[in-house]
DOKEKOL-392029 format. One record per residue (C-alpha): residue number from 1; x, y, z; residue in three letters. Coordinates in Angstrom, 2 decimals, decimal comma, padded with zeros to 5 digits. Example, Ala and Ser with C-alpha at 12.3 -4.5 7.8 and 13.67 -1.06 7.14 Angstrom:
REM residues 2
NODE     n      east     north        up   res
NODE     1    012,30   -004,50    007,80   ALA
NODE     2    013,67   -001,06    007,14   SER
REM end
This chain:
REM residues 323
NODE     n      east     north        up   res
NODE     1   -031,85   -022,50    025,14   MET
NODE     2   -031,77   -018,99    027,13   LEU
NODE     3   -028,69   -017,87    028,51   TYR
NODE     4   -029,33   -015,48    031,52   SER
NODE     5   -027,78   -011,99    031,16   PHE
NODE     6   -024,70   -013,21    034,12   HIS
NODE     7   -023,92   -015,92    031,75   GLU
NODE     8   -024,11   -013,92    028,51   MET
NODE     9   -021,72   -011,43    030,31   LEU
NODE    10   -019,09   -013,83    030,49   LEU
NODE    11   -019,72   -015,32    027,35   MET
NODE    12   -019,19   -011,83    025,73   THR
NODE    13   -015,84   -011,06    027,82   ALA
NODE    14   -014,46   -014,46    026,31   ALA
NODE    15   -015,50   -013,25    022,94   ALA
NODE    16   -013,67   -010,36    022,90   ILE
NODE    17   -010,75   -011,88    023,93   ALA
NODE    18   -010,65   -014,23    021,48   ILE
NODE    19   -010,82   -011,56    018,80   ASP
NODE    20   -008,04   -009,72    020,12   TRP
NODE    21   -005,63   -013,12    020,02   ILE
NODE    22   -007,37   -014,36    016,71   ILE
NODE    23   -008,85   -011,39    015,48   GLY
NODE    24   -011,25   -012,28    012,13   ASP
NODE    25   -009,47   -015,03    009,70   PRO
NODE    26   -011,00   -014,98    006,16   LYS
NODE    27   -011,95   -018,75    006,03   TRP
NODE    28   -014,59   -019,77    003,53   PRO
NODE    29   -017,04   -021,00    006,61   THR
NODE    30   -016,57   -017,46    008,42   HIS
NODE    31   -020,72   -016,48    008,75   PRO
NODE    32   -019,97   -012,82    007,08   VAL
NODE    33   -018,92   -014,81    003,74   ILE
NODE    34   -021,80   -016,92    004,23   TRP
NODE    35   -023,83   -013,58    005,06   ILE
NODE    36   -022,45   -012,03    001,86   GLY
NODE    37   -023,12   -014,95   -000,29   ARG
NODE    38   -026,88   -014,96    000,59   LEU
NODE    39   -027,40   -011,60    000,03   ILE
NODE    40   -025,47   -011,79   -003,31   ARG
NODE    41   -028,20   -014,71   -004,32   ILE
NODE    42   -031,33   -012,64   -003,10   LEU
NODE    43   -030,04   -009,10   -004,87   GLU
NODE    44   -029,78   -011,61   -008,61   ARG
NODE    45   -033,34   -013,04   -007,86   LYS
NODE    46   -034,77   -009,64   -006,49   LEU
NODE    47   -033,19   -006,96   -008,16   LEU
NODE    48   -034,22   -007,00   -011,76   THR
NODE    49   -032,88   -003,66   -012,98   GLY
NODE    50   -036,58   -003,30   -014,36   ARG
NODE    51   -038,73   -001,86   -011,83   GLN
NODE    52   -040,04    001,22   -010,20   SER
NODE    53   -038,84    003,07   -007,49   PRO
NODE    54   -041,27    001,77   -005,10   LYS
NODE    55   -040,88   -002,00   -006,47   GLN
NODE    56   -037,00   -001,69   -005,93   ALA
NODE    57   -037,70   -000,60   -002,60   LYS
NODE    58   -040,04   -003,47   -001,80   ALA
NODE    59   -037,48   -005,89   -003,14   ALA
NODE    60   -035,01   -004,30   -000,55   GLY
NODE    61   -037,51   -004,84    001,90   ILE
NODE    62   -037,56   -008,41    001,26   VAL
NODE    63   -034,21   -008,73    000,84   LEU
NODE    64   -033,34   -007,23    004,38   ALA
NODE    65   -036,20   -009,20    006,12   LEU
NODE    66   -034,95   -012,54    005,08   VAL
NODE    67   -031,55   -011,87    005,34   THR
NODE    68   -032,03   -010,92    008,86   LEU
NODE    69   -034,25   -014,15    009,33   ALA
NODE    70   -031,95   -016,28    008,10   VAL
NODE    71   -029,15   -014,82    010,12   SER
NODE    72   -031,11   -015,04    013,41   TRP
NODE    73   -032,67   -018,21    013,15   GLY
NODE    74   -029,67   -020,52    011,33   VAL
NODE    75   -027,64   -019,27    014,25   MET
NODE    76   -030,30   -019,97    016,89   GLN
NODE    77   -030,86   -023,45    015,59   VAL
NODE    78   -026,54   -023,85    015,60   ILE
NODE    79   -026,31   -022,69    019,15   ALA
NODE    80   -029,54   -024,67    020,64   ALA
NODE    81   -027,83   -027,87    019,02   ALA
NODE    82   -024,99   -027,45    020,47   ALA
NODE    83   -026,35   -026,82    023,85   ASP
NODE    84   -028,63   -029,88    023,60   TRP
NODE    85   -025,53   -031,83    022,87   ILE
NODE    86   -023,92   -030,55    025,97   HIS
NODE    87   -023,94   -026,80    027,76   PRO
NODE    88   -020,33   -026,44    027,43   TRP
NODE    89   -020,53   -026,92    023,98   LEU
NODE    90   -023,30   -024,62    023,54   GLY
NODE    91   -021,04   -022,19    025,57   TYR
NODE    92   -018,53   -022,55    023,59   ALA
NODE    93   -020,01   -022,23    020,41   VAL
NODE    94   -021,76   -019,06    021,10   SER
NODE    95   -018,36   -017,75    022,57   VAL
NODE    96   -016,65   -018,31    019,22   TRP
NODE    97   -019,71   -017,31    016,93   PHE
NODE    98   -020,45   -014,11    018,80   ILE
NODE    99   -016,35   -013,49    018,56   SER
NODE   100   -016,73   -013,59    014,67   THR
NODE   101   -019,27   -010,62    014,97   THR
NODE   102   -016,09   -008,39    016,51   ILE
NODE   103   -013,28   -007,01    014,63   ALA
NODE   104   -011,51   -005,21    016,84   VAL
NODE   105   -008,41   -006,90    015,65   LYS
NODE   106   -009,30   -006,76    012,09   GLY
NODE   107   -009,87   -003,08    012,59   LEU
NODE   108   -006,23   -002,58    013,74   LYS
NODE   109   -004,55   -004,70    011,30   ASP
NODE   110   -006,37   -002,63    008,21   ALA
NODE   111   -005,28    000,23    010,03   GLY
NODE   112   -001,48   -000,97    010,22   MET
NODE   113   -001,51   -001,85    006,47   HIS
NODE   114   -002,11    001,58    005,79   VAL
NODE   115    000,38    003,14    008,83   TYR
NODE   116    003,51    001,03    008,08   ARG
NODE   117    003,77    002,30    004,29   PRO
NODE   118    003,05    005,62    005,21   LEU
NODE   119    005,76    006,25    007,67   VAL
NODE   120    008,15    004,60    005,63   GLU
NODE   121    007,57    006,85    002,47   GLY
NODE   122    005,41    004,27    000,54   ARG
NODE   123    002,55    006,45   -000,02   LEU
NODE   124    001,27    004,63   -003,41   ASP
NODE   125    001,10    001,75   -001,21   GLU
NODE   126   -000,57    003,38    001,78   ALA
NODE   127   -003,17    004,72   -000,72   ARG
NODE   128   -003,60    001,08   -002,17   LYS
NODE   129   -004,59   -000,16    001,48   TYR
NODE   130   -006,44    002,63    002,25   ALA
NODE   131   -008,73    002,19   -000,53   GLY
NODE   132   -009,37   -000,92    000,99   TYR
NODE   133   -011,20    000,71    003,60   ILE
NODE   134   -012,73    004,00    002,73   VAL
NODE   135   -015,25    003,93   -000,63   SER
NODE   136   -013,59    007,52   -001,42   ARG
NODE   137   -010,94    008,00   -003,94   ASP
NODE   138   -007,47    006,97   -002,72   THR
NODE   139   -005,20    007,42   -005,80   ASP
NODE   140   -004,32    011,18   -005,17   GLN
NODE   141   -004,60    011,40   -001,42   LEU
NODE   142   -001,80    013,00    000,23   THR
NODE   143   -000,19    011,86    003,26   PRO
NODE   144   -002,42    013,72    005,79   ALA
NODE   145   -005,21    012,47    003,74   ASP
NODE   146   -004,21    009,48    003,72   THR
NODE   147   -003,85    009,11    007,80   ALA
NODE   148   -007,31    010,84    008,12   ARG
NODE   149   -008,66    008,20    006,05   ALA
NODE   150   -007,86    005,21    008,25   ALA
NODE   151   -008,53    007,53    011,50   VAL
NODE   152   -012,16    008,01    010,25   GLU
NODE   153   -012,64    004,46    009,75   THR
NODE   154   -010,80    003,40    012,68   ILE
NODE   155   -013,02    005,96    014,51   ALA
NODE   156   -016,06    005,03    012,95   GLU
NODE   157   -015,99    001,56    013,41   ASN
NODE   158   -015,71    001,26    016,81   THR
NODE   159   -019,39    001,02    016,62   VAL
NODE   160   -019,69   -001,22    014,05   ASP
NODE   161   -017,13   -003,61    014,65   ALA
NODE   162   -017,22   -003,70    018,30   PHE
NODE   163   -019,85   -001,80    020,29   VAL
NODE   164   -022,66   -002,66    018,65   SER
NODE   165   -022,05   -006,63    018,31   PRO
NODE   166   -021,07   -006,21    021,89   VAL
NODE   167   -024,18   -004,86    022,76   VAL
NODE   168   -026,88   -007,37    021,02   PHE
NODE   169   -024,96   -009,96    022,43   ALA
NODE   170   -025,34   -009,01    025,79   LEU
NODE   171   -029,17   -008,73    024,76   LEU
NODE   172   -029,74   -012,04    022,96   GLY
NODE   173   -026,30   -014,08    022,63   GLY
NODE   174   -025,12   -015,16    019,68   ALA
NODE   175   -028,22   -015,48    017,32   PRO
NODE   176   -028,87   -011,57    017,91   LEU
NODE   177   -025,27   -010,66    017,38   ALA
NODE   178   -025,38   -012,22    014,00   MET
NODE   179   -028,33   -010,68    013,37   LEU
NODE   180   -026,38   -007,16    013,37   TYR
NODE   181   -023,90   -008,58    011,81   ARG
NODE   182   -026,38   -009,78    008,88   ALA
NODE   183   -027,87   -005,86    009,20   ALA
NODE   184   -023,87   -004,40    008,68   ASN
NODE   185   -023,14   -006,05    005,86   THR
NODE   186   -026,48   -005,47    004,37   LEU
NODE   187   -025,64   -002,03    004,30   ASP
NODE   188   -022,08   -002,57    003,25   SER
NODE   189   -023,38   -003,83    000,19   MET
NODE   190   -026,31   -002,32   -001,13   VAL
NODE   191   -026,80    000,56    001,35   GLY
NODE   192   -025,67    003,57   -000,97   TYR
NODE   193   -027,41    006,21   -001,94   ARG
NODE   194   -026,43    005,26   -006,15   ASN
NODE   195   -028,52    004,88   -009,06   GLU
NODE   196   -028,23    001,18   -008,40   GLN
NODE   197   -029,05    000,79   -004,97   TYR
NODE   198   -030,73    004,42   -003,41   ILE
NODE   199   -034,03    002,53   -003,64   HIS
NODE   200   -033,41   -001,34   -003,33   PHE
NODE   201   -030,86   -000,51   -000,42   GLY
NODE   202   -033,04    002,13    001,48   TRP
NODE   203   -034,39   -000,64    004,02   CYS
NODE   204   -030,92   -002,09    004,52   SER
NODE   205   -029,41    001,38    005,29   ALA
NODE   206   -032,36    002,55    007,43   ARG
NODE   207   -031,94   -000,59    009,25   THR
NODE   208   -028,56   -000,45    010,14   ASP
NODE   209   -028,98    003,07    011,09   ASP
NODE   210   -031,66    002,11    013,35   ALA
NODE   211   -029,42   -000,63    015,18   LEU
NODE   212   -026,56    001,62    015,43   ASN
NODE   213   -028,60    004,21    016,94   TYR
NODE   214   -028,07    003,62    021,00   ILE
NODE   215   -024,29    001,97    020,24   PRO
NODE   216   -023,07    004,79    018,89   ALA
NODE   217   -024,04    006,83    021,47   ARG
NODE   218   -022,54    004,47    023,93   ILE
NODE   219   -019,24    004,35    022,15   ALA
NODE   220   -019,02    007,97    022,34   GLY
NODE   221   -018,97    007,66    026,10   LEU
NODE   222   -017,11    004,96    026,13   LEU
NODE   223   -014,29    006,57    023,78   MET
NODE   224   -014,17    009,37    026,06   SER
NODE   225   -013,87    007,23    028,97   LEU
NODE   226   -010,93    005,27    027,42   ALA
NODE   227   -009,32    008,58    026,64   ALA
NODE   228   -008,98    009,48    030,38   LEU
NODE   229   -006,54    006,76    031,11   VAL
NODE   230   -004,51    007,16    027,81   LEU
NODE   231   -001,61    009,61    027,26   PRO
NODE   232   -001,80    012,83    025,17   ARG
NODE   233   -005,76    012,43    024,83   LEU
NODE   234   -008,61    014,20    026,14   SER
NODE   235   -011,62    013,03    027,85   ALA
NODE   236   -013,21    016,58    028,00   VAL
NODE   237   -012,60    017,85    024,54   ASN
NODE   238   -014,07    014,20    023,10   ALA
NODE   239   -017,04    015,04    024,80   VAL
NODE   240   -016,92    018,35    023,77   LYS
NODE   241   -016,84    017,57    020,00   ALA
NODE   242   -019,25    015,27    020,11   ALA
NODE   243   -021,72    017,66    021,59   ALA
NODE   244   -020,71    020,08    019,42   ILE
NODE   245   -019,98    018,28    015,64   PHE
NODE   246   -021,58    014,98    015,62   ALA
NODE   247   -024,80    016,17    014,30   ARG
NODE   248   -022,96    017,73    011,27   ARG
NODE   249   -022,24    014,45    009,78   HIS
NODE   250   -024,41    013,17    007,29   PRO
NODE   251   -025,18    010,23    009,15   SER
NODE   252   -027,54    009,86    012,53   PRO
NODE   253   -024,62    007,74    014,00   ASN
NODE   254   -020,76    007,79    012,73   SER
NODE   255   -020,57    011,04    013,71   GLY
NODE   256   -020,19    010,43    016,87   ILE
NODE   257   -017,29    008,50    017,16   PRO
NODE   258   -015,55    010,45    014,65   GLU
NODE   259   -015,99    013,44    016,74   SER
NODE   260   -014,84    011,66    020,04   ALA
NODE   261   -011,81    010,49    018,22   ALA
NODE   262   -011,02    013,90    016,71   ALA
NODE   263   -011,65    015,60    019,93   GLY
NODE   264   -009,87    013,51    022,09   ALA
NODE   265   -006,52    013,80    019,99   MET
NODE   266   -006,92    017,11    019,11   GLY
NODE   267   -007,09    016,75    015,49   VAL
NODE   268   -009,56    017,58    012,85   GLU
NODE   269   -011,60    015,10    010,85   LEU
NODE   270   -013,38    015,43    007,66   GLY
NODE   271   -012,84    017,65    004,69   GLY
NODE   272   -012,75    017,45    001,26   VAL
NODE   273   -013,11    013,75   -000,24   ASN
NODE   274   -013,20    012,84   -003,97   TYR
NODE   275   -015,75    010,24   -005,19   TYR
NODE   276   -015,48    009,21   -009,12   PHE
NODE   277   -013,48    012,50   -009,35   GLY
NODE   278   -016,38    014,51   -007,59   VAL
NODE   279   -015,19    016,62   -005,07   ALA
NODE   280   -017,67    016,27   -001,69   SER
NODE   281   -016,93    018,26    001,49   GLU
NODE   282   -017,91    016,05    004,44   ARG
NODE   283   -018,64    018,01    007,95   ALA
NODE   284   -015,26    019,01    009,64   ARG
NODE   285   -015,26    017,51    013,33   MET
NODE   286   -012,73    018,60    016,11   GLY
NODE   287   -010,44    021,44    016,18   TRP
NODE   288   -007,51    021,32    013,84   LYS
NODE   289   -004,97    022,31    016,56   ARG
NODE   290   -002,17    020,45    014,32   ARG
NODE   291   -001,62    018,47    011,13   GLU
NODE   292   -003,03    015,01    011,33   LEU
NODE   293    000,16    012,54    011,49   GLN
NODE   294    000,78    008,87    010,42   PRO
NODE   295    001,25    008,52    014,29   ASP
NODE   296   -002,59    009,48    014,87   ASP
NODE   297   -003,33    006,06    012,95   ILE
NODE   298   -001,78    004,64    016,24   LYS
NODE   299   -003,23    006,95    018,69   GLY
NODE   300   -006,94    006,05    017,09   ALA
NODE   301   -006,19    002,59    017,59   ILE
NODE   302   -005,10    002,95    021,07   ARG
NODE   303   -008,67    004,68    021,35   LEU
NODE   304   -010,05    001,23    020,01   LEU
NODE   305   -008,45   -000,78    022,14   TYR
NODE   306   -008,92    000,72    025,48   ALA
NODE   307   -012,95    001,20    024,77   THR
NODE   308   -012,56   -002,68    024,08   SER
NODE   309   -010,54   -003,22    027,42   ILE
NODE   310   -013,11   -000,98    029,64   LEU
NODE   311   -016,33   -003,03    028,16   VAL
NODE   312   -014,31   -006,39    028,73   TRP
NODE   313   -013,17   -005,45    032,37   ALA
NODE   314   -017,00   -004,02    032,95   GLY
NODE   315   -018,53   -007,39    031,57   ALA
NODE   316   -016,17   -009,67    033,66   LEU
NODE   317   -016,70   -007,15    036,66   ILE
NODE   318   -020,59   -007,46    036,19   GLY
NODE   319   -020,27   -010,96    035,91   TRP
NODE   320   -018,10   -011,48    039,22   ALA
NODE   321   -020,78   -009,73    040,73   LEU
NODE   322   -023,45   -011,61    039,82   GLY
NODE   323   -025,41   -009,21    037,77   LEU
REM end
């Protein structure tokens, strides 16, 4: 089963539309749930707690390789079997599975769960929902810092939840998109620099960084273009902020979409976060022309959707032109 780039353009555009409409249902059959279960099973077998750093790193490499191989291979078999039954079933199955690797609606919903209680003055509830999407302490966040947590998450995950899976879907259909989603899930589960995972999760974290490297830079350009068509956003400042501030972020990729969003919206992202009660100064990105407001969460969501619409339209135009 080999699809042409022309076919993958249309399938990816259809998958984006499905995600806009249906989103990311938490069904037991959702691929990410099964990938997460596989990771936990392998972790229990591979991470003994009695390993040297070198042994833990080797075990982590095995974890990453097996998870990626199984995710790609199973998806390849499913897509090929569906295509063998009937080409149209093959298209439908591939479109559906690609849509499960995209999470634009899910990201919007997560942001709105913070936004609604925040604007209604229910700060504790807003903090609770912010805690679902960030790893920092949220129980003492101010309203502005609660909004910042949501805006930073939406901006950063414009890469992970949209641009990267779309790039890999265009390059290799549903199997490669699922391989990317597996790598991203590995990073979210074991890619931490703490005592438990600093060695075991090393390969997973570095793999995620490598796979996101080019998509993150594409995302910066797309977000800047999206800012051109949205009111009260600055495309010029998005480009300038990404060029100036992105390199200050500890991640080789996350600083690009966060800086672009900060510049476009005229706010400063980053600053002091608390992790297990310990203060950590994170890179500050953008120019603080005003204080962050709850409505900036909606602004980040609009930027996310405008970026996805640009890609969707581009894929359809490319398909129509026979690319």
